[in-house]
Wavefront OBJ file of the C-alpha trace (Angstrom):
o trace
v -25.836 0.021 6.696
v -23.515 3.027 6.652
v -21.975 4.494 8.573
v -20.768 1.529 10.752
v -17.720 0.775 12.867
v -15.013 -1.610 11.653
v -11.778 -2.211 13.630
v -10.541 1.369 14.316
v -12.473 2.809 11.454
v -15.901 4.234 10.810
v -16.959 3.144 7.214
v -19.239 5.848 5.855
v -19.257 5.694 2.035
v -19.071 2.578 -0.250
v -16.904 3.735 -3.180
v -16.543 0.428 -5.060
v -17.102 -3.308 -5.232
v -15.057 -5.633 -7.316
v -14.097 -9.236 -7.779
v -11.681 -9.052 -4.903
v -12.927 -6.536 -2.300
v -15.543 -4.127 -1.111
v -14.020 -0.630 -0.859
v -15.119 1.963 1.682
v -14.223 5.582 2.471
v -13.586 5.643 6.187
v -12.502 7.788 9.075
v -9.879 6.518 11.475
v -9.803 7.905 15.040
v -6.346 7.842 16.534
v -4.916 8.914 19.956
v -5.463 12.446 21.224
v -8.582 12.799 19.112
v -6.796 12.926 15.811
v -8.766 11.647 12.868
v -7.911 11.012 9.242
v -9.664 9.849 6.032
v -8.527 6.620 4.450
v -9.766 3.834 2.167
v -10.526 0.376 3.612
v -10.615 -2.599 1.278
v -12.434 -5.555 2.791
v -11.327 -8.723 1.058
v -14.270 -10.976 0.025
v -14.590 -13.891 2.446
v -14.180 -16.564 -0.321
v -10.720 -15.152 -0.981
v -9.672 -14.213 2.514
v -10.348 -17.849 3.621
v -8.138 -19.174 0.868
v -4.694 -19.772 2.476
v -2.728 -19.457 -0.763
v -4.423 -16.136 -1.684
v -4.273 -14.655 1.842
v -0.596 -15.629 2.420
v 0.396 -14.049 -0.950
v -1.682 -10.873 -0.243
v -0.080 -10.503 3.184
v 3.441 -11.068 1.762
v 2.920 -8.515 -1.081
v 1.200 -6.009 1.224
v 4.152 -6.005 3.512
v 6.430 -5.091 0.545
v 3.987 -2.440 -0.585
v 4.016 -0.914 2.960
v 7.799 -0.257 2.436
v 7.026 2.129 -0.451
v 6.904 5.800 0.381
v 6.743 8.118 -2.562
v 4.687 11.071 -3.737
v 3.364 9.099 -6.684
v 2.343 5.973 -4.746
v -0.676 5.365 -2.503
v 0.588 4.534 0.994
v -0.492 1.307 2.646
v -1.437 2.229 6.242
v -2.691 -0.990 7.768
v -3.139 -4.711 6.997
v -5.046 -6.877 9.346
v -8.190 -8.875 10.217
v -11.244 -7.687 12.051
v -14.720 -9.194 12.471
v -13.533 -12.222 10.462
v -12.536 -9.986 7.495
v -9.061 -9.561 5.949
v -8.585 -5.849 5.118
v -6.114 -3.318 3.887
v -6.317 0.294 4.827
v -4.713 2.801 2.402
v -4.163 6.580 1.996
v -7.228 8.413 0.655
v -6.784 10.290 -2.563
v -9.726 12.715 -3.152
v -10.386 12.699 -6.844
v -10.918 10.100 -9.584
v -9.139 7.029 -10.864
v -8.152 7.593 -14.546
v -10.802 5.060 -15.746
v -13.564 7.055 -13.968
v -12.139 10.337 -15.235
v -12.100 9.153 -18.810
v -15.664 7.903 -18.475
v -16.790 11.277 -17.175
v -15.034 12.958 -20.010
v -16.869 10.719 -22.547
v -20.284 11.270 -20.932
v -19.749 15.069 -20.787
v -18.222 15.127 -24.301
v -15.116 16.749 -22.825
v -11.747 15.813 -24.203
v -8.921 15.287 -21.688
v -6.258 17.763 -22.839
v -3.097 16.147 -24.193
v -0.842 17.952 -21.786
v -2.806 16.529 -18.832
v -2.874 13.034 -20.287
v 0.889 13.143 -20.750
v 1.392 14.590 -17.281
v -0.651 11.793 -15.683
v 1.443 9.104 -17.416
v 4.847 10.674 -16.550
v 3.866 11.050 -12.888
v 2.843 7.378 -12.881
v 6.091 6.370 -14.333
v 7.979 8.234 -11.500
v 6.110 6.117 -8.940
v 6.725 2.916 -10.847
v 10.483 3.657 -11.206
v 10.799 4.219 -7.522
v 8.968 0.999 -6.635
v 11.064 -1.027 -9.129
v 14.368 0.315 -7.647
v 13.334 0.144 -3.880
v 15.823 -1.738 -1.754
v 15.468 -3.439 1.636
v 17.585 -2.530 4.691
v 20.405 -4.790 3.473
v 20.610 -3.031 0.114
v 18.920 -5.756 -1.838
v 16.310 -4.852 -4.460
v 12.871 -5.744 -3.249
v 11.877 -6.899 -6.749
v 8.523 -5.059 -6.627
v 6.471 -5.302 -9.883
v 2.945 -3.890 -9.935
v 1.561 -6.352 -12.542
v -1.740 -4.373 -13.016
v -0.832 -0.944 -14.353
v -4.110 0.206 -15.744
v -6.420 3.272 -15.677
v -8.319 2.056 -12.581
v -5.075 1.945 -10.589
v -3.937 5.406 -11.505
v -5.465 8.036 -9.153
v -5.722 11.733 -9.941
v -6.528 14.011 -7.029
v -8.276 17.395 -7.096
v -4.973 19.021 -6.343
v -3.462 17.540 -9.479
v -1.379 14.807 -7.746
v -1.132 11.476 -9.537
v -0.556 8.212 -7.511
v -0.335 4.550 -8.407
v -2.369 2.337 -6.125
v -2.733 -1.424 -5.298
v 0.843 -2.548 -5.384
v 0.963 -6.186 -4.345
v -2.642 -7.025 -4.887
v -2.301 -8.152 -8.527
v 0.231 -10.851 -7.662
v -2.209 -12.367 -5.140
v -4.905 -12.161 -7.851
v -2.640 -14.103 -10.237
v -3.029 -17.121 -7.879
v -6.725 -17.318 -8.439
v -7.679 -19.959 -10.869
v -9.887 -18.921 -13.770
v -13.595 -19.125 -12.887
v -13.088 -18.829 -9.105
v -14.867 -16.166 -7.099
v -12.974 -12.915 -7.143
v -11.040 -13.596 -10.328
v -10.272 -10.166 -11.802
v -8.678 -11.343 -15.047
v -11.322 -9.488 -17.079
v -10.236 -6.110 -15.727
v -6.491 -6.587 -16.260
v -6.067 -8.750 -19.326
v -6.303 -5.722 -21.584
v -3.158 -4.217 -19.960
v -0.972 -7.348 -19.708
v 2.415 -7.633 -21.213
v 2.712 -10.662 -23.644
v 4.971 -12.521 -21.124
v 2.583 -11.899 -18.315
v -0.377 -13.127 -20.348
v 1.588 -16.308 -21.239
v 2.150 -16.995 -17.528
v 5.909 -16.335 -17.628
v 7.946 -14.576 -15.010
v 7.754 -10.844 -15.210
v 9.950 -7.947 -14.225
v 9.786 -4.156 -14.392
v 9.429 -4.325 -18.144
v 5.952 -5.780 -17.771
v 4.896 -2.598 -16.040
v 6.493 -0.550 -18.821
v 4.502 -2.425 -21.428
v 1.229 -1.743 -19.462
v 2.164 1.938 -19.096
v 2.619 1.914 -22.876
v -0.904 0.661 -23.396
v -2.269 3.359 -21.192
v -0.402 5.965 -23.112
v -1.612 4.495 -26.469
v -5.240 4.627 -25.275
v -4.839 8.222 -23.974
v -3.443 9.331 -27.331
v -5.934 7.258 -29.347
v -9.048 8.007 -27.352
v -10.082 4.365 -27.309
v -9.145 0.913 -25.984
v -6.122 -0.637 -27.605
v -7.456 -4.229 -27.418
v -11.083 -5.059 -28.347
v -12.620 -8.504 -28.119
v -16.183 -9.837 -28.322
v -15.083 -12.878 -26.302
v -14.547 -10.966 -23.004
v -11.620 -11.791 -20.697
v -10.545 -14.876 -22.645
v -10.390 -12.926 -25.912
v -8.441 -10.129 -24.364
v -5.974 -12.633 -22.842
v -5.355 -14.124 -26.253
v -4.830 -10.647 -27.798
v -2.364 -9.843 -24.992
v -0.469 -13.030 -25.649
v -0.075 -12.065 -29.260
v 0.443 -8.394 -28.537
v -0.663 -7.282 -31.959
v -0.471 -3.534 -31.234
v -2.598 -1.511 -33.675
v -1.167 1.522 -35.378
v -1.835 4.701 -33.364
v -4.592 6.672 -35.090
v -3.962 10.377 -35.682
v -5.927 12.629 -33.328
v -3.988 15.892 -33.623
v -1.296 15.372 -30.940
v 1.754 17.426 -31.775
v 4.942 15.656 -32.893
v 3.015 12.419 -33.334
v 5.899 10.672 -35.049
v 8.042 11.157 -31.974
v 5.212 9.839 -29.802
v 4.978 6.758 -31.984
v 8.666 6.050 -31.501
v 8.264 6.103 -27.737
v 5.177 3.826 -27.955
v 7.049 1.464 -30.336
v 9.809 1.002 -27.729
v 7.392 0.670 -24.782
v 5.169 -1.813 -26.542
v 7.922 -4.001 -28.015
v 6.739 -7.673 -27.952
v 10.333 -8.804 -27.323
v 11.095 -7.407 -23.874
v 14.803 -7.252 -24.732
v 13.904 -4.521 -27.195
v 11.636 -2.777 -24.745
v 12.564 0.075 -22.412
v 14.589 -1.607 -19.663
v 13.003 0.631 -16.964
v 10.269 3.099 -16.230
v 12.941 5.728 -15.899
v 14.162 5.191 -19.434
v 10.580 5.568 -20.780
v 10.073 8.582 -18.615
v 13.202 10.351 -20.015
v 12.013 9.899 -23.586
v 8.447 10.940 -22.730
v 9.589 14.029 -21.012
v 11.789 14.881 -23.947
v 8.761 14.427 -26.319
v 6.611 16.634 -24.144
v 9.245 19.380 -24.202
v 9.484 19.287 -27.976
v 5.721 19.114 -28.402
v 5.176 21.973 -25.926
v 2.884 19.788 -23.788
v 4.370 20.749 -20.422
v 2.007 21.473 -17.562
v 1.717 21.334 -13.755
v -0.104 19.634 -10.926
v -1.741 23.019 -10.162
v -3.133 23.391 -13.693
v -4.461 19.777 -13.727
v -6.009 20.163 -10.332
v -7.727 23.443 -11.278
v -9.121 21.887 -14.519
v -10.288 18.725 -12.722
v -12.077 20.579 -9.938
v -13.740 23.103 -12.208
v -14.877 20.438 -14.757
v -16.041 17.636 -12.523
v -15.210 18.074 -8.828
v -17.516 20.446 -7.088
v -20.633 18.237 -6.767
v -18.517 15.218 -5.803
v -16.754 17.123 -3.047
v -19.990 18.592 -1.791
v -21.691 15.201 -1.383
v -18.590 13.690 0.386
v -18.263 16.585 2.724
v -21.920 16.013 3.772
v -21.225 12.442 4.619
v -18.128 13.351 6.511
v -20.175 15.780 8.600
v -22.728 13.090 9.355
v -19.930 10.748 10.608
v -18.334 13.497 12.732
v -21.708 14.103 14.335
v -22.108 10.436 15.059
v -18.712 10.319 16.805
v -19.670 13.343 18.981
v -23.065 11.832 19.835
v -24.899 14.980 18.834
v -26.991 14.198 15.782
v -29.687 16.714 16.340
v -27.511 19.596 14.986
v -26.783 18.056 11.642
v -28.018 19.852 8.554
v -27.351 18.908 4.904
v -25.053 21.264 3.249
v -26.545 23.579 0.568
v -26.712 22.384 -2.988
v -23.487 23.175 -4.835
v -23.395 23.980 -8.525
v -21.295 21.773 -10.705
v -19.608 22.909 -13.966
v -19.161 20.517 -16.914
v -17.060 22.083 -19.634
v -18.827 25.059 -21.044
v -22.319 23.962 -20.034
v -24.300 26.176 -17.710
v -23.987 25.470 -13.984
v -26.765 23.311 -12.594
v -27.831 22.589 -8.960
v -27.211 19.337 -7.226
v -29.651 16.669 -8.501
v -32.558 15.583 -6.320
v -31.075 12.108 -6.128
v -27.739 13.512 -4.871
v -29.540 15.729 -2.269
v -31.674 12.791 -1.020
v -28.508 10.811 -0.622
v -27.092 13.492 1.559
v -30.212 13.602 3.663
v -30.266 9.780 4.101
v -26.600 9.852 5.145
v -27.430 12.347 7.757
v -30.520 10.504 8.946
v -28.537 7.297 9.111
v -25.932 8.920 11.414
v -28.671 10.210 13.731
v -30.381 6.806 13.976
v -27.127 5.010 14.716
v -26.029 7.647 17.266
v -29.251 7.121 19.215
v -28.921 3.365 19.063
v -25.418 3.568 20.442
v -26.332 5.755 23.452
l 1 2 3 4 5 6 7 8 9 10 11 12 13 14 15 16 17 18 19 20 21 22 23 24 25 26 27 28 29 30 31 32 33 34 35 36 37 38 39 40 41 42 43 44 45 46 47 48 49 50 51 52 53 54 55 56 57 58 59 60 61 62 63 64 65 66 67 68 69 70 71 72 73 74 75 76 77 78 79 80 81 82 83 84 85 86 87 88 89 90 91 92 93 94 95 96 97 98 99 100 101 102 103 104 105 106 107 108 109 110 111 112 113 114 115 116 117 118 119 120 121 122 123 124 125 126 127 128 129 130 131 132 133 134 135 136 137 138 139 140 141 142 143 144 145 146 147 148 149 150 151 152 153 154 155 156 157 158 159 160 161 162 163 164 165 166 167 168 169 170 171 172 173 174 175 176 177 178 179 180 181 182 183 184 185 186 187 188 189 190 191 192 193 194 195 196 197 198 199 200 201 202 203 204 205 206 207 208 209 210 211 212 213 214 215 216 217 218 219 220 221 222 223 224 225 226 227 228 229 230 231 232 233 234 235 236 237 238 239 240 241 242 243 244 245 246 247 248 249 250 251 252 253 254 255 256 257 258 259 260 261 262 263 264 265 266 267 268 269 270 271 272 273 274 275 276 277 278 279 280 281 282 283 284 285 286 287 288 289 290 291 292 293 294 295 296 297 298 299 300 301 302 303 304 305 306 307 308 309 310 311 312 313 314 315 316 317 318 319 320 321 322 323 324 325 326 327 328 329 330 331 332 333 334 335 336 337 338 339 340 341 342 343 344 345 346 347 348 349 350 351 352 353 354 355 356 357 358 359 360 361 362 363 364 365 366 367 368 369 370 371 372 373
């Protein structure tokens, strides 16, 4: 049931479940009454109890906690509570790129080319920082994300782009195929050929994955397609047979193809040697193609197109949790229905299902508050 207490957090919204973890939006109450929103990933027990997996996850999470950059989601806490291994991270209010593209598809709204390019260039800034990060002795940490994919690129309602889940992919690589929690199916479509073959990887593997994301944004479809699921995608990734980029009206497409050709080179010696090198060429392309934009413009488009109803529902849940913490549930009222705008369609009120969800969240807070008295 939600909301519920966990360690120093109150979990109040389940925002995802995957092969590795259950993901919750939470409030953390700190000293002097300060609270903040964050994301808590509870690792599935079958994985948390695996010494090899948990040791690798802890090691990688410690490295990720040293990363502090505007384009990287900050790791706040790694620990165990109530028998569960968990990671707490900075909360980014918005969508991951996979979710955003799905919403665009369902609403028949095309993600503007300038925003697609902006998202990718900002992600490259975060990757470049991580790849170059040094320890206190001046030695490179050797951080490689290993799972650069749309689901790990977050876009906030203020137009900020952040890369999340540094360190988690390497722990996942230690899971044998078929075991509980194996997330191969989600990442095989974005693997570099050397990663898919089980070879050692470096920053150029992340460059290749970023190239796949860029190819898909420009093409409007997945680069690899397989009827055999994860195994078929893995075989495609090993061969790295990159299809020709279809023409969809992006300006200066030949220049874009040159960038993609270098990012998606099968021989990594012919690939961009760093995320910074790819970023420079991509920014030069954007300037020539007149596809420059800003975080402000992206944020305004995202909020106007998809964000208002999402924000309204989440604010209602936050109010329920705040009331629970104060022990005064009787004054809670669901917030008024908020219109949502999808492209040029007429505004429509919050759906009955969404409004019921708000009411149930409020009722749940009241019941729990009374039970805790």
